[in-house]
C-alpha positions in Angstrom: 31.0 -8.9 15.8 29.2 -9.8 19.0 27.9 -13.3 19.3 24.4 -12.1 20.0 24.3 -9.7 17.0 20.9 -9.4 15.3 20.3 -6.7 12.7 16.6 -7.1 13.1 14.2 -9.2 15.2 10.7 -9.6 14.0 7.6 -11.0 15.7 6.2 -14.1 14.1 2.6 -14.3 13.0 0.6 -16.5 15.4 -3.1 -16.7 14.6 -5.2 -15.6 17.5 -2.2 -14.6 19.6 0.3 -12.1 18.1 -2.5 -9.8 16.9 -2.8 -6.0 17.5 -3.9 -6.4 21.1 -0.8 -8.4 22.1 1.5 -6.2 20.1 0.2 -3.0 21.7 0.4 -4.3 25.2 3.9 -5.8 24.5 5.3 -2.6 23.0 4.3 -0.6 26.1 6.4 -2.7 28.4 9.1 -4.5 26.4 11.6 -3.8 23.7 13.6 -5.7 21.1 11.0 -6.2 18.4 11.7 -4.2 15.3 8.6 -5.1 13.3 5.9 -7.8 13.1 4.4 -10.0 10.4 0.7 -10.0 10.9 -1.3 -13.2 11.3 -2.5 -14.1 7.8 -5.3 -12.3 5.9 -7.1 -15.0 3.9 -7.9 -14.3 0.3 -11.7 -13.9 0.0 -14.0 -16.1 -2.1 -14.7 -13.1 -4.3 -13.0 -9.7 -4.5 -14.6 -8.2 -1.5 -12.7 -8.3 1.8 -14.3 -7.9 5.2 -13.1 -4.9 7.2 -12.5 -7.4 10.1 -9.7 -9.0 8.0 -7.9 -5.7 7.8 -8.5 -4.5 11.3 -5.2 -6.0 12.5 -3.2 -4.0 10.0 -4.7 -0.6 10.2 -1.6 1.6 10.2 -2.9 4.1 12.8 -3.2 1.1 15.3 0.3 -0.1 14.6 2.6 2.8 15.4 4.6 1.2 18.2 5.6 -2.0 16.4 5.4 -1.6 12.6 3.6 -4.5 10.8 3.9 -6.2 7.5 0.6 -7.7 6.4 0.7 -11.4 5.6 -1.6 -13.0 2.9 -2.7 -16.6 2.6 -3.9 -17.9 -0.7 -3.0 -19.1 -4.2 -5.0 -16.9 -6.5 -2.8 -14.2 -8.1 -5.7 -12.0 -9.1 -7.2 -11.8 -5.7 -3.7 -11.4 -4.2 -3.1 -8.4 -6.3 -6.5 -6.9 -5.5 -5.8 -7.3 -1.7 -2.2 -6.0 -2.1 -3.5 -2.9 -3.9 -5.8 -2.2 -0.9 -2.9 -2.7 1.5 -0.7 -0.4 -0.7 -3.4 2.3 -0.5 -3.1 2.0 3.3 0.5 2.9 3.0 2.2 -0.5 3.0 5.3 -1.1 0.9 5.8 -4.8 1.6 3.4 -7.8 1.8 4.3 -11.3 3.0 3.0 -14.5 1.3 2.4 -17.4 3.6 3.9 -20.6 2.3 4.3 -22.1 5.7 0.9 -22.5 7.5 0.8 -26.2 8.4 -2.9 -26.6 9.3 -4.5 -29.5 7.5 -7.5 -27.4 6.6 -5.3 -24.9 4.8 -2.7 -27.3 3.3 -5.3 -29.6 1.6 -6.6 -26.6 -0.4 -3.0 -26.1 -1.7 -2.4 -23.0 0.4 0.3 -22.3 3.0 2.8 -25.2 3.2 0.4 -27.3 1.1 1.9 -25.5 -2.0 5.5 -26.5 -1.2 5.3 -29.9 -3.0 4.3 -28.0 -6.2 7.2 -25.7 -7.3 5.8 -25.3 -10.8 2.5 -24.0 -9.2 4.5 -21.6 -7.0 6.4 -20.4 -10.1 3.2 -19.9 -12.1 1.7 -17.8 -9.2 4.8 -15.7 -8.9 5.0 -15.1 -12.7 1.4 -13.7 -12.7 1.8 -11.9 -9.4 5.1 -10.1 -9.5 4.6 -7.9 -12.5 1.3 -6.6 -11.1 2.2 -6.3 -7.4 2.4 -2.6 -6.3 4.8 -3.4 -3.5 7.7 -5.6 -2.4 7.0 -9.3 -1.7 8.6 -11.3 1.1 7.8 -15.0 1.6 7.5 -17.1 4.8 8.1 -20.8 4.1 9.0 -24.2 5.5 11.4 -26.8 4.1 8.6 -28.7 2.5 5.2 -30.2 3.4 5.9 -34.0 3.4 9.7 -34.2 2.9 12.7 -32.0 2.9 13.5 -32.9 -0.7 10.8 -30.4 -1.7 12.9 -27.5 -0.6 15.7 -27.9 -3.2 13.5 -27.2 -6.3 11.7 -24.5 -4.4 15.0 -22.6 -3.9 15.6 -22.5 -7.7 12.1 -21.1 -8.2 12.3 -18.4 -5.6 15.8 -17.4 -6.7 14.3 -16.3 -10.0 12.2 -13.6 -8.4 13.1 -10.3 -6.6 11.9 -11.1 -3.1 12.4 -8.6 -0.3 13.3 -11.5 2.1 12.8 -15.2 2.6 11.7 -16.2 6.1 12.5 -19.9 6.7 11.1 -22.1 9.4 13.2 -25.3 9.1 10.4 -27.8 9.7 8.0 -29.6 7.4 4.3 -28.8 7.2 3.3 -32.3 8.6 5.4 -31.6 11.7 3.3 -28.7 12.7 5.4 -27.2 15.5 6.6 -30.5 16.9 9.8 -32.5 16.4 13.3 -31.4 15.6 14.1 -28.7 13.1 15.9 -29.9 9.9 18.9 -27.6 10.4 21.1 -29.9 8.2 19.0 -29.0 5.2 19.6 -25.3 5.8 23.3 -26.1 6.2 23.2 -27.7 2.7 21.2 -25.0 1.0 21.9 -21.6 2.6 24.7 -20.8 0.2 22.4 -21.3 -2.7 19.7 -18.9 -1.6 20.1 -15.5 -3.1 17.7 -13.7 -0.9 18.0 -12.1 2.5 17.2 -14.9 4.9 15.2 -14.5 8.1 15.5 -17.5 10.5 12.3 -18.5 12.3 12.0 -21.3 14.7 12.6 -22.4 18.3 14.5 -19.3 19.5 13.6 -20.0 23.2 16.5 -18.4 25.1 19.7 -16.5 24.6 21.9 -19.6 24.5 19.8 -21.1 21.7 20.0 -17.9 19.7 23.8 -17.8 20.1 24.1 -21.4 18.9 22.0 -20.7 15.9 23.9 -17.5 15.1 27.2 -19.4 15.3 25.8 -22.1 13.0 24.4 -19.6 10.5 26.7 -16.6 10.6 25.4 -15.1 7.4 21.9 -14.7 8.9 21.4 -11.3 10.6 17.6 -11.3 10.7 15.7 -13.4 13.2 12.0 -14.0 13.9 10.7 -14.9 17.3 7.1 -16.1 18.0 6.5 -18.6 20.8 9.7 -17.4 22.6 8.2 -13.9 23.0 5.2 -15.4 24.7 7.1 -17.7 27.1 9.7 -15.0 27.8 8.7 -11.5 26.8 12.1 -10.2 27.8 13.9 -12.4 25.3 13.9 -10.1 22.2 15.3 -7.3 24.3 18.1 -9.6 25.7 19.1 -10.5 22.2 18.5 -7.2 20.3 19.8 -4.7 22.8 22.1 -6.7 25.0 20.0 -5.9 28.0 20.9 -7.7 31.3 18.5 -10.2 32.7 16.1 -8.4 35.0 15.8 -9.1 38.7 12.8 -11.1 39.9 11.2 -8.0 41.2 11.6 -6.2 37.9 10.2 -9.3 36.1 7.1 -9.5 38.2 6.4 -5.8 37.9 6.7 -5.8 34.1 4.8 -9.0 33.6 2.0 -7.8 35.9 1.6 -4.5 34.0 1.9 -6.2 30.6 -0.8 -8.7 31.6 -3.1 -6.0 32.8 -2.7 -4.1 29.6 -3.3 -7.2 27.5 -6.4 -7.9 29.5 -7.8 -4.4 28.9 -7.1 -4.8 25.2 -8.9 -8.1 25.0 -11.8 -6.9 27.1 -12.3 -3.9 24.7 -12.2 -6.2 21.7 -14.1 -9.2 22.8 -16.5 -7.8 25.4 -18.2 -11.1 26.2 -16.7 -12.7 29.4 -16.7 -16.2 27.9 -14.7 -15.0 24.9 -12.2 -13.1 27.0 -11.8 -16.1 29.3 -11.2 -18.4 26.4 -8.6 -16.1 24.9 -6.8 -15.7 28.2 -6.5 -19.4 28.5 -4.9 -19.6 25.1 -2.3 -17.0 26.2 -1.7 -18.8 29.5 -0.8 -22.0 27.8 2.4 -20.0 27.0 2.5 -17.6 30.0 2.6 -20.5 32.4 6.1 -21.1 31.2 7.1 -18.0 33.2 7.0 -20.2 36.3 8.7 -23.3 37.5 5.4 -25.0 38.3 4.0 -24.4 34.8 1.9 -27.5 34.4 0.2 -27.2 37.8 -0.5 -23.5 37.1 -2.0 -24.0 33.7 -4.1 -27.0 34.8 -5.5 -24.8 37.6 -6.3 -21.9 35.3 -7.6 -24.0 32.4 -10.4 -25.3 34.6 -11.6 -21.9 35.8 -15.2 -21.1 34.8 -15.3 -17.5 36.0 -13.4 -14.6 34.5 -13.2 -12.9 37.8 -11.7 -15.9 39.5 -9.4 -16.5 36.6 -8.0 -13.0 36.8 -7.6 -13.2 40.5 -5.7 -16.5 40.3 -3.5 -15.5 37.4 -2.5 -12.2 39.0 -1.7 -14.0 42.2 0.6 -16.4 40.3 2.5 -13.4 38.7 3.0 -11.9 42.2 3.8 -15.1 44.1 4.7 -18.1 42.0 8.4 -19.1 41.6 9.8 -17.7 38.3 11.6 -20.1 36.0 15.1 -19.5 34.7 15.5 -17.8 31.3 18.0 -20.5 30.3 16.4 -23.7 29.1 12.8 -22.4 29.4 10.6 -24.3 26.9 8.9 -22.2 24.2 6.1 -24.7 23.6 2.6 -24.4 25.0 1.5 -26.3 28.1 -1.2 -28.9 27.5 -4.0 -29.6 30.0 -3.5 -32.9 31.9 -6.8 -34.7 31.7 
């Protein structure tokens, strides 16, 4: 089997980034993504859901990259209610978010905030699974405060017929910083009875090959930040595509960026909103270039959308491209 074999590559849910606008623009220029997990849909206070919460998963808008809706919450009744609505839209699988590390989420015992409470997770699943009109997958971390939380969680999850288990091998309190706890996955992977999807820090082809060699039983992989910092990466892994020339890179990146801009303009309309969203994307897109910090600092201080677009397009055409190997998949922070 090839050392870069991947049965599927999915796009990770990144709130405010990997939504329908990004997915449409991406699918028109790049390949390698088999499907996406949507950024989470929060369970409503009551049983009524805003149409804006479902906009990202309207099937007719997701024909190029199929999407699996993700749900965030801890109320089985509301979960079933939302799942029925998603099922009526044609979805056969829903994903439960047990990984979101945001403090505002975790302190309400949602996302990774549920991981220290395996009995609570069991209780929710016992009420949820018999009533769910579709398959359930779960995206989780190794715990919220400590990795010891993962071991009892495995025994709970093994008792339920999950479609897959997506594992990001960090703790909730780590957010997206620090080293992954790969040793914990080494110790537990043989005990997990579900199909495993690995998610975390796949930043280049060499990193993927190292992870694949370490976890040969894993055939399904999820890429999030790595698809932003190198949109070519999923295709390199999934299809064995050769690295493009600099000219090919610039042409595709330029066209992709223009399509993304048009998508965001049609959705957000207000120049200030478009500008803010583009800055969010460029905290990752700046990694396309060797002078990533200088480029992002320059763009982050732009006040005019017109000037921002002119400068960012110029960088794509003229700035020195960074190597695919060793390219960071983290966002660039503004230097004060």
